[in-house]
Every structure is written in C-alpha cells, then in structure tokens.
C-alpha positions as MATLAB code, in Angstrom:
seq = 'MTDTTTLVQRYLAAWNATDPAARREAIAAAFTPDARYVDPMADVRGHEGVDALIAGAQEQFAGLTFSPGEVLDAHHDVVRFTWHLGPEGAEPVVIGFDVAEVADDGRLERVHGFLDRVPG';
ca = [
      -0.058    0.143   -0.092;
       1.268    3.525   -0.969;
       2.354    5.268    2.283;
      -0.698    6.588    4.001;
       0.644   10.373    4.530;
       1.394   10.703    0.693;
      -1.853    9.338   -0.109;
      -3.722   11.588    2.066;
      -1.786   14.532    0.944;
      -2.728   13.679   -2.693;
      -6.482   13.445   -1.862;
      -6.156   16.691   -0.201;
      -4.035   18.048   -3.356;
      -6.977   17.297   -5.133;
      -9.737   19.017   -3.146;
      -7.192   21.889   -3.029;
      -6.611   22.299   -6.697;
      -8.573   25.216   -8.014;
      -7.321   25.387  -11.837;
      -9.569   22.747  -13.458;
      -6.929   21.239  -15.690;
      -4.942   20.799  -12.396;
      -7.853   19.252  -10.429;
      -8.119   16.566  -12.984;
      -4.466   15.812  -13.110;
      -4.507   15.605   -9.453;
      -8.084   13.514   -9.102;
      -6.510   10.775  -11.831;
      -3.350   10.835   -8.983;
      -5.561   10.204   -5.940;
      -8.790    8.387   -7.175;
      -9.142    5.066   -9.600;
     -11.250    5.699  -12.802;
     -13.937    4.515  -11.023;
     -13.793    5.531   -7.647;
     -16.865    5.944   -5.644;
     -17.042    8.986   -2.843;
     -20.002    9.089   -0.839;
     -21.115   11.404    2.053;
     -24.188   12.857    3.388;
     -24.410   15.281    0.687;
     -23.137   13.294   -2.082;
     -22.536   10.038   -3.554;
     -20.602   10.581   -7.268;
     -18.313    7.795   -9.102;
     -15.848    8.227  -11.467;
     -13.361   11.222  -12.201;
     -15.882   13.355  -13.946;
     -18.501   13.042  -10.882;
     -15.454   13.611   -8.454;
     -14.392   16.666  -10.376;
     -17.988   18.044  -10.682;
     -18.225   17.218   -6.466;
     -15.038   19.414   -5.753;
     -15.808   22.208   -8.138;
     -18.945   22.482   -6.288;
     -17.136   22.617   -2.833;
     -14.866   24.992   -3.783;
     -17.459   27.249   -5.227;
     -19.357   26.809   -1.822;
     -16.310   27.677    0.471;
     -14.323   29.483   -2.008;
     -11.031   30.924   -0.346;
     -11.093   27.841    1.810;
      -8.363   25.204    2.294;
      -8.487   21.665    3.367;
      -6.010   20.525    5.358;
      -4.745   17.424    7.351;
      -6.820   16.806   10.609;
      -5.097   14.867   13.794;
      -6.477   11.435   12.877;
      -4.642    9.420   10.455;
      -4.369    5.483   10.578;
      -4.173    2.693    8.204;
      -4.566   -1.407    8.074;
      -4.987   -3.713    5.119;
      -6.265   -1.855    2.353;
      -8.205    0.853    4.503;
      -7.211    4.237    5.608;
      -9.119    6.541    8.115;
      -8.100   10.209    8.649;
      -9.676   13.470    9.515;
      -9.347   16.734    7.701;
     -10.437   20.836    8.247;
     -11.527   22.886    5.975;
     -11.260   26.808    6.662;
      -8.981   29.842    6.108;
      -5.230   29.083    6.038;
      -3.954   29.140    9.775;
      -7.245   29.849   10.959;
      -9.750   27.757   12.870;
     -11.517   25.470   10.185;
     -15.423   25.981    9.078;
     -15.824   22.020    8.490;
     -14.043   19.096    9.998;
     -14.724   15.845    8.303;
     -13.945   12.110    9.001;
     -12.870    9.909    5.822;
     -12.763    6.170    5.242;
     -11.248    4.786    2.628;
     -10.535    2.146    0.476;
      -6.799    1.806   -1.307;
      -7.089    0.093   -4.858;
      -3.536   -2.323   -5.135;
      -2.466    0.639   -7.160;
      -1.987    2.560   -4.005;
      -5.168    5.079   -5.347;
      -8.526    5.449   -3.728;
     -11.227    3.326   -5.214;
     -13.890    4.285   -2.078;
     -14.395    7.351   -0.257;
     -16.716    7.352    2.906;
     -17.046   10.940    4.344;
     -18.492   11.886    7.563;
     -19.027   15.540    8.652;
     -18.018   16.214   11.886;
     -18.675   20.197   11.948;
     -20.601   22.117    9.408;
     -21.643   25.772    9.382;
     -24.974   26.174   10.757;
];
C-alpha cells in the first residue's frame, strides 16, 4: 500500500486544486477511474463525478483550504483520517472524517465521508 501520509496528501491536493486542469490531474493521481465518493450530501463515481463534486465544494467554500486533521491511521487496504476546511492558519469551518479503501495501485477506490462540524 502507498504510504498513508502521501495518499492523504494527494487526496487533499485534489480538493485544493482550483485550476480545472490541475484538479483533474490531481484527481487522476488520487482516485481510480471507477472510484466512488459518498458522504451525507453526495454520492458520485468516477473522475468526472469527483471533479464536479470538488468544483462545487470550491464554489461553496471559496478561498478556504483543506488540510489534514489529527487522525491518520491505516491497516490492510483501509485508511481513516480527519481533515479540516477553513482559512489557512485559522479555525476550521468544516471538520470531516473519511474512511477509504485503497486499490492495489495505491489510489483510492472508495471514500466514505462523514461531516463532524458544518456551518450552521
């Protein structure tokens, strides 16, 4: 399995890439072509679905950045981690917890997202 820290960094890089071409490249590096991403507000498949989801999140939370949270753990082909979304260097606006399945090639094939804190 790919180093867990590197995998999460690639994942967050995809969420932070605002240039559409760079975002698609980052998605291809982090996700398998048939990847599924599901959270309380979304259920998408494939690079196009993930791209549309990320573009929508970037529009909704313009100017905010995803960063790693406190939890980072893995075993076998499963990784779990927390992430923060907020202004760089400030209190996060959103905090999430993801559990993901990793494919043999080191990319994510399934991501199950949970939202621990969202704006009220």
